[in-house]
VEXTOR-63852 format. One record per residue: residue in one letter; x, y, z of N, C-alpha, C, O in turn. Coordinates in steps of 0.001 Angstrom, whole numbers, padded with zeros to 6 digits, always signed. Layout:
% residues N
AXYZXYZXYZXYZ
...
This chain:
% residues 204
X+014135-002634-011314+013361-003757-011495+013237-004752-012852+013082-004332-013999
X+013342-006159-012458+014010-007107-013835+012138-007264-014748+010977-006943-014494
X+012875-007924-015804+012210-007485-017164+011190-008499-016417+011261-009142-015370
X+009986-008318-017657+009019-009675-017267+009534-010976-017637+009563-011975-016918
X+009839-010892-018540+010376-012428-018741+011184-013031-017588+010897-014137-017130
X+012190-012298-017129+012959-012678-015701+011874-013380-014697+011909-014530-014259
X+010761-012215-014424+009594-012639-013160+008960-013514-014019+008108-013901-013220
X+008748-014051-014913+007525-014791-015265+008615-016057-014922+008396-016818-013980
X+009988-016215-015921+009962-017571-015138+010218-017848-013149+010623-018845-012551
X+010011-017220-012907+010185-017101-011459+008697-017391-010756+008821-018000-009694
X+007350-017092-011115+005927-017112-011335+005397-018528-011085+005161-019317-012000
X+005220-018809-009727+004065-020294-009522+003007-019818-008551+002602-020608-007698
X+002548-018638-008612+001203-018629-007166+000461-018124-008420-000664-018611-008315
X+000503-017579-009268-000629-017266-010608-000190-017419-011955+000982-017345-012325
X-001302-017663-012750-001066-017316-014219-001587-016305-014824-002680-015748-014927
X+000265-016135-015479+000396-014868-016761-000002-014393-017474+000663-014911-018371
X-000500-013864-017868-001712-013726-018982-001011-011883-019270-000998-010974-018440
X-000570-011853-020531+000249-010635-020736-000669-009479-021404-001451-009552-022353
X-000233-008177-020422-001093-007036-020795-000860-006683-022096-000618-007356-023098
X-000997-005295-021867-000671-004543-023602+000656-003978-023367+001307-003756-024387
X+001363-003612-021903+002482-003008-022004+003598-003857-021394+003313-005037-021188
X+004739-003465-021098+006196-003819-020655+005686-003444-019214+005672-004323-018352
X+005283-002214-018936+004929-001616-017564+003924-002355-016724+004156-002605-015541
X+002925-002669-017263+002073-003075-016438+002219-004823-016225+001920-005416-015188
X+002763-005464-017504+003021-006816-016976+004268-006455-015883+004136-006843-014722
X+005339-005790-016237+006340-006001-015057+005266-005302-013642+005496-005965-012631
X+004831-004838-013532+003993-004065-012433+003242-005453-011791+003404-005828-010630
X+002421-006101-012756+001673-007488-012244+002464-008402-011531+002270-008892-010419
X+003480-008578-012411+004573-010173-011897+005041-009565-010646+004421-010079-009715
X+005823-008739-010265+006120-008159-009403+005718-008728-008308+006351-009553-007650
X+004143-008095-007980+003659-007768-007160+003471-009726-006167+003465-010327-005093
X+003364-009820-007608+003311-011751-007601+004260-012163-006594+004166-012449-005401
X+005051-012117-007299+006481-012370-006792+006947-012050-005225+007394-012842-004395
X+006775-011084-005139+006508-010429-003588+006070-011334-002727+006678-012002-001891
X+004674-011273-003093+003589-012369-002680+003845-013971-002195+003580-014745-001275
X+004605-013893-003579+005374-015371-003063+006420-015600-002283+006620-016619-001622
X+006959-014837-002343+008336-015351-001857+007500-014202-000150+008036-014588+000888
X+007190-013867-000076+006253-013686+001636+005617-014806+001948+005646-015082+003148
X+005101-015474+001313+004102-017369+001692+005479-018021+001761+005590-018914+002601
X+006621-017705+000965+006740-019110+001059+006431-019989+000545+007257-020873+000769
X+005296-020478-000369+005103-021989+000030+004705-021838-001687+003688-021212-001985
X+005613-022478-002823+005717-022206-003655+004164-022890-004454+003547-022387-005393
X+003930-023838-003899+002296-024247-004956+001097-023733-003886+000217-024562-003653
X+001039-022925-003475+000044-022127-003440-000295-021658-004769+000379-021839-005783
X-001341-021071-004683-002308-020619-005819-003202-019347-005388-003949-019485-004420
X-003145-017899-006189-003638-017081-005621-004834-016732-006871-004583-016671-008074
X-006203-016525-006216-007408-015993-006760-008300-014895-006246-008197-014275-005188
X-008766-014835-006743-010111-013488-006371-011296-013829-005995-011838-014826-006473
X-012042-012853-004837-013213-013245-004504-013912-012858-005190-013386-012330-006170
X-015158-012854-005163-016395-012156-005854-016522-010410-006245-017170-009845-007126
X-015268-009671-004788-015426-008613-004800-013927-008293-005415-013447-007161-005351
X-013379-009184-005897-012275-009086-006332-011000-009005-005823-009962-008912-006476
X-011132-009048-004540-009849-008590-003104-009408-010214-003818-010242-011033-004205
X-008002-010388-003859-007321-011884-003829-006910-012618-002688-006382-012028-001746
X-007148-014178-002670-006818-014779-001482-006321-015922-002205-006672-016335-003310
X-005205-016496-001187-004436-018267-001840-005807-019629-001376-006215-019887-000243
X-006061-020009-002161-007019-021319-002298-005758-022119-001151-005672-021388-000164
X-005052-023034-001046-004716-023413-000017-004012-022989+001120-003062-023574+001639
X-004453-022098+001421-003479-021342+002830-004865-020653+003577-005902-020163+003130
X-004380-020855+004808-005507-020210+005809-005183-018918+006280-005827-018475+007230
X-003967-018007+005583-003583-016987+006753-004298-015731+005177-005296-015931+004485
X-003549-014834+005119-004550-013238+004671-003339-013247+004380-002460-013830+005015
X-003113-012181+002762-002449-011382+002114-003056-010054+002015-004065-009611+002564
X-002173-009470+001142-002299-008378+000180-001267-008289-000469-000191-008764-000108
X-001541-007427-001915-000419-006606-003086-000437-005810-003269-001556-005308-003370
X+000572-005080-003449+000613-003631-003939+001847-003074-004674+002948-003408-004235
X+001787-002294-005703+002722-001483-006595+002229-000440-007147+001103-000050-007456
X+003677+000085-007240+003862+001242-007748+004790+002075-008237+005618+001978-007331
X+005319+002918-009105+006230+003317-009829+007062+002022-010066+006729+001248-010964
X+008014+001805-009365+008792+000900-010013+009156-000326-009284+009850-001261-009683
X+008532-000157-008070+008560-001076-006948+007388-001673-006271+006345-001057-006054
X+007691-003324-005839+005887-003940-005574+006566-004498-004192+007728-004673-003825
X+005070-004721-003512+005041-005468-002168+003701-006049-001924+002597-005935-002456
X+004365-006942-000584+003086-008051-000351+002998-008298+001096+003864-008142+001957
X+002282-008544+001157+002160-009337+003335+001533-010531+003267+000608-010690+002471
X+001871-011329+003930+001044-012762+004481+000993-012861+005808+002001-013200+006429
X-000198-012579+006446-000371-012841+008154-001133-014147+007928-002096-014327+007183
X-000420-015144+008833-000944-016574+009035-002005-016637+009665-002770-017587+009505
X-002348-015295+010793-003461-015772+011706-004384-014447+011166-005324-014817+010463
X-004309-013172+011333-005525-011720+010894-005056-011466+009402-004155-011849+008656
X-006139-010625+009366-006418-010122+007841-005621-009119+008213-005454-008700+009359
X-004874-008543+006700-004067-007326+006603-004539-006576+005588-005568-006612+004913
X-003082-005532+005628-003331-004382+003917-002243-004210+003576-001446-004434+004487
X-001977-004028+003026-000465-003326+002299-000702-002161+001081-001194-002570+000029
X-000483-001235+001159-000183-000133+000025+001463+000667+000187+002139+000966+001172
X+001649+000802-001148+003077+001550-001903+002151+002439-002997+001252+002186-003799
X+002833+003522-002595+002777+004765-003179+004125+005512-003926+005081+005955-003290
X+004012+005546-005156+004970+006673-005600+004666+007977-005356+003522+008369-005588
X+005652+008855-004846+005765+009968-004294+005755+010939-005352+006813+011242-005903
X+004267+011644-005809+004069+012561-006552+003237+013971-006353+002010+013952-006256
X+004075+015322-006294+003872+016622-005505+001729+016469-006046+000823+016806-005284
X+001515+015877-007521-000224+016235-007854-000628+015203-007055-001703+014837-007528
X-000314+014419-005944-001359+014132-004887-001938+015104-004634-003060+014846-005068
X-001991+016467-004059-001940+017365-003436-003743+017945-003730-004678+018352-003041
X-003452+017658-005226-005125+018216-006082-005854+017079-005386-006795+017671-004858
X-005954+015971-005120-006873+014981-005118-007061+014594-003593-007749+013659-003185
X-006276+015541-002771-006452+015228-001388-007613+015586-001022-008140+014738-000303
X-008456+016811-001282-010221+017444-000655-011296+015835-000693-012347+015776-000055
X-010794+014708-001511-011633+013946-001765-011522+012498-000849-012334+011580-000735
X-010412+012659-000358-010289+011774+000735-009789+012611+002060-009260+012029+003007
X-009890+013268+002051-009379+013999+003523-010432+015090+003926-011083+015813+003171
X-010449+015025+005589-011408+016129+005744-010636+017456+006445-009413+017515+006571
X-011286+018187+006744-010660+019480+007496-010430+019301+009097-010614+020337+009737
X-010116+018332+009726-009584+017484+010690-008819+016780+010417-007921+016508+011214
X-008869+016370+009514-007271+015679+008767-005839+016745+008592-004768+016790+009196
X-006268+017330+007762-005776+018776+006916-005547+019423+008448-004348+019273+008684
X-006020+019901+009276-005290+020256+010282-004511+019891+011081-003943+020773+011726
X-004179+018490+011353-003179+017122+011967-001623+017756+011199-000567+018047+011761
X-002004+017825+009660-000487+018235+008916+000816+019171+009200+000805+020378+008958
X+001543+018726+009551+002788+020029+010038+002741+021213+009006+002254+021011+007894
X+003150+022231+009292+003315+023180+008013+004352+022653+007425+005289+022173+008063
X+004278+022697+005777+005601+022362+004882+005790+021263+005160+006899+020891+005543
X+004336+020123+004994+004753+018442+004788+003236+018216+004555+002688+017265+005113
X+002391+019232+003582+000886+019157+003483+000783+017716+002436+000088+016740+002717
X+001564+017829+001296+001364+016956+000426+002287+015427+001103+002264+014197+001109
X+002751+016167+001416+004272+014169+002536+003104+013598+003048+002943+012396+002834
X+002042+014363+003841+001055+014065+004535+000248+013409+003441+000587+012325+002967
X-000410+013816+003196-002031+013502+001993-001173+012174+001194-001786+011164+000850
X+000132+012319+000989+000238+010995+000204+000358+009568+000739-000070+008483+000347
X+001128+009981+001823+000741+009059+003672-000020+008826+004083-000111+007728+004632
X-001359+009994+004070-002557+009610+004318-003770+008649+003251-004641+007881+003658
X-003403+009071+001616-003840+007888+000838-003628+006492+001136-004505+005681+001435
X-002133+006236+001008-001496+005105+001329-002145+004043+002535-002234+002816+002542
X-002584+005157+003620-002801+004230+004558-003945+004060+004838-004214+003071+005520
X-005296+005197+004302-006083+004837+004006-006484+003754+002843-007535+003126+002963
X-005672+003559+001776-005755+001785+001034-005397+000695+001844-005787-000467+001737
X-004317+001358+002981-004095-000161+003552-005349-000592+004453-005742-001758+004418
X-005983+000388+005278-007127+000072+005708-008022-000560+004915-008258-001711+005284
X-008767-000089+003671-009614-000360+003071-008973-002112+002678-009784-003024+002837
X-007749-002417+002258-007587-003566+002142-007424-004313+002864-006978-005391+002471
X-007662-004145+004067-007505-005028+005206-009235-005575+005848-009551-006347+006753
X-009731-005071+005257-011407-004821+005778-011723-005857+004458-011014-005711+003463
X-012955-007068+004447-013707-007348+003843-014651-006534+002693-014812-006810+001504
X-015014-005818+003215-016573-004784+002634-016026-003862+001658-014993-003199+001746
X-016763-003911+000836-016366-003652-000922-016781-002345-001104-016429-001908-002200
X-017525-001411-000290-017778-000196-000172-017111+000307+001049-017181-000200+002168
X-016096+001951+000503-015430+002185+002067-015603+003781+001208-015468+003975+000000
X-015984+004911+002413-015997+005978+002302-014670+006614+003034-014647+006948+004219
X-013523+006724+002081-012247+007405+002684-012582+008243+003733-012419+008185+004952
X-012967+008845+003155-013337+010835+004076-014458+010501+005073-014233+011074+006139
X-015327+009941+005092-015771+009382+006008-015759+008618+006980-015900+008951+008157
X-015602+007621+006590-015513+006185+007259-014204+006057+007960-014018+005833+009156
X-013274+006248+006954-011939+006120+007490-011169+007509+007503-010755+008365+006723
X-011252+007089+009454-010801+009004+010116-009322+009126+010976-009008+008929+012150
X-008796+009436+010094-007208+009913+011309-007332+010339+012821-008053+011285+013139
X-006706+009714+013621-007232+009907+014854-005686+011015+015817-005540+011796+016757
X-005091+010503+015009-003287+010646+015468-002116+010296+014237-002166+009514+013288
X-001274+011043+014606+000156+010765+014045+001309+010703+014482+001779+011758+014908
X+002160+009461+014531+002936+009578+015227+004086+009478+014286+004050+008741+013301
X+005282+010353+014647+006208+010905+013189+007192+009791+013658+007416+008820+012935
X+007998+010002+015346+008558+009110+015757+008772+007617+015267+009474+007107+014394
X+007708+007048+016367+007104+005274+015906+006800+005030+014436+007100+003891+014080
X+006331+005733+013582+005874+005795+011842+004428+005274+012266+004302+004073+012028
X+003463+005790+012755+002292+005169+012829+001621+006046+012444+002027+007207+012381
X+000252+005606+012048-001039+006301+011819-002192+005378+012361-002440+004201+012099
X-003039+006577+013486-003876+005444+014352-005784+006610+013475-006131+007790+013451
X-006304+005432+013026-007210+005535+012318-008584+004905+013334-008659+003930+014081
X-009505+005906+012971-011043+005306+013541-012028+004715+012465-012877+005338+011828
X-011697+003240+012398-013319+002990+011411-014729+002893+011797-015109+002036+012595
X-015544+003778+011232-016417+003452+011049-017660+002831+009829-018788+003298+009668
X-017296+002146+009394-017748+001271+008471-018346+000416+009162-019261-000102+008521
X-018198-000123+010610-018731-000855+011183-018764-000528+012522-017949+000125+013174
X-020346-001332+013040-020366-000955+014722-020442-002620+015226-020912-003705+014883
X-019397-001791+016586-018796-000999+017299-017381-000140+016348-016892-000646+015337
X-017209+000354+016564-016385+001118+015359-015067+000361+016126-015051+000120+017333
X-013799-000014+015037-012791-000134+015255-011450+000867+015192-011267+001353+014076
X-010475+001251+016239-009583+001459+016370-008383+000562+015650-008093-000614+015870
X-007758+001533+014685-007144+000408+013440-005437+001272+013572-005418+002459+013247
X-004265+000693+013988-002942+001302+013514-002583+000861+012711-002806-000329+012485
X-001624+001878+011656-001138+001221+010767-000047+001881+010755-000028+003060+011110
X+001209+001136+010281+002659+001138+010179+003285+002355+009013+002406+003057+008514
X+004136+002519+008748+004446+003068+007384+006088+003660+007767+006670+004069+008771
X+006436+003410+006209+008371+003747+005904+007926+003939+004703+007143+003290+004009
X+008855+005477+004421+009625+006447+003535+010946+005585+002665+012075+005462+003139
X+010567+005109+001478+012109+005083+000981+012387+005905-000214+011769+006404-001154
X+013615+005820+000248+014602+007049-001051+015498+006011-002041+016557+005569-001594
X+015005+005597-003525+015471+004578-004906+016572+006115-005387+016377+007249-005823
X+017972+005100-004899+018846+006113-006089+019180+004864-007129+019164+003699-006732
X+019424+005150-008222+020056+003266-008735+019107+002387-008691+017928+002312-009037
X+020383+001326-007866+019603+000314-007778+019850+000125-006251+020348-000969-005987
X+019661+000779-005396+020373+001364-004020+018291+001738-003492+017478+002519-003985
X+018192+000894-002518+016727+002080-001858+017592+002166-000352+018208+001252+000198
X+017479+003068-000061+017438+003914+001589+016165+004105+002427+015258+004814+001991
X+016075+003519+003566+014945+004063+004762+015615+005660+004869+016759+006079+005039
X+013985+006450+004636+014347+007904+005409+012957+008180+006314+011809+007800+006083
X+013273+008663+006983+011784+009775+007848+010409+010282+006415+010168+010138+005216
X+010089+010670+007182+009194+011052+006071+009416+012792+005850+009483+013536+006828
X+009489+013168+004808+010454+014349+004873+009718+015438+004270+008885+015276+003379
X+010072+016649+004820+008958+018025+003991+008561+017660+002303+009183+016926+001535
X+007405+018389+002069+007373+018814+000456+008337+018926-000426+008279+018465-001566
X+009351+019592+000087+010251+020430-001160+011632+019093-000797+012399+019014-001757
X+011989+018152+000340+012586+016956+000180+012256+015844-000515+013087+015214-001168
X+010957+015508-000420+010537+014415-001137+010221+014693-002273+009560+013792-002788
X+010398+015551-002912+010129+016054-004342+011628+016294-005234+011740+016817-006343
X+012465+015858-004558+013869+015147-004906+013789+013590-004990+012946+013007-004308
X+014492+013016-005662+015150+012052-006203+013404+011398-006112+012382+011917-005664
X+013686+009894-006833+013000+009168-006630+012540+007757-005029+013161+006776-004619
X+010661+008652-004428+010886+008414-003506+009427+007794-003098+008386+008362-003430
X+009448+006527-002315+008097+005569-002268+007713+005556-000408+008453+005448+000569
X+005861+005760-000578+005626+005804+000430+004813+004313+000880+003792+004185+000204
X+004989+003376+001679+005085+001940+002244+004028+001861+003504+004419+002132+004640
X+002780+001507+003261+002006+001471+004187+001592-000168+004663+001757-001135+003920
X+001102-000233+005862+000513-001378+006458-000405-001255+007442-000643-000203+008034
X-001289-003016+007770-001822-003177+008734-001924-004459+009252-002511-004649+010317
């Protein structure tokens, strides 16, 4: 990942106010540079609404940004709402899975993939949360996993925070980072995911 100084020199979409650490500065800047490239309009300006969700003052489209580990990503949709989330794979996510995963969802995870699927599920539910304008959503009760399609790399959810309920499809990709190279891989078993630097990207 490039240094904060290099990233700041490229930034036009937002005003950078340095944080206390280089890591946080780099994450913040990289996410906005990703958005700037996705939008393709150097004059666009990023602001947040009263709920803290970002939007562009001079664009009619919808945006979402994310960063994790040494990576960042953004999405821009000119027509409809969108959400994106990036998660650095860490086996410790399994300790928190009970907070956002129902028993029915756990039962859908293939043997040997529990931690990988927990990380994937967290990222996907984050994307759903970013997709909706609602400020309060129960990840465990109101974003319910309906199906996992590993071949086509999609997840289906029932979103019950609104009525009538909405069925949402989330797309995902898994990446392995080796030095400066990034490779796309399938979702691997917990043992294999725990080797090297890996990320899960989800979007809607």
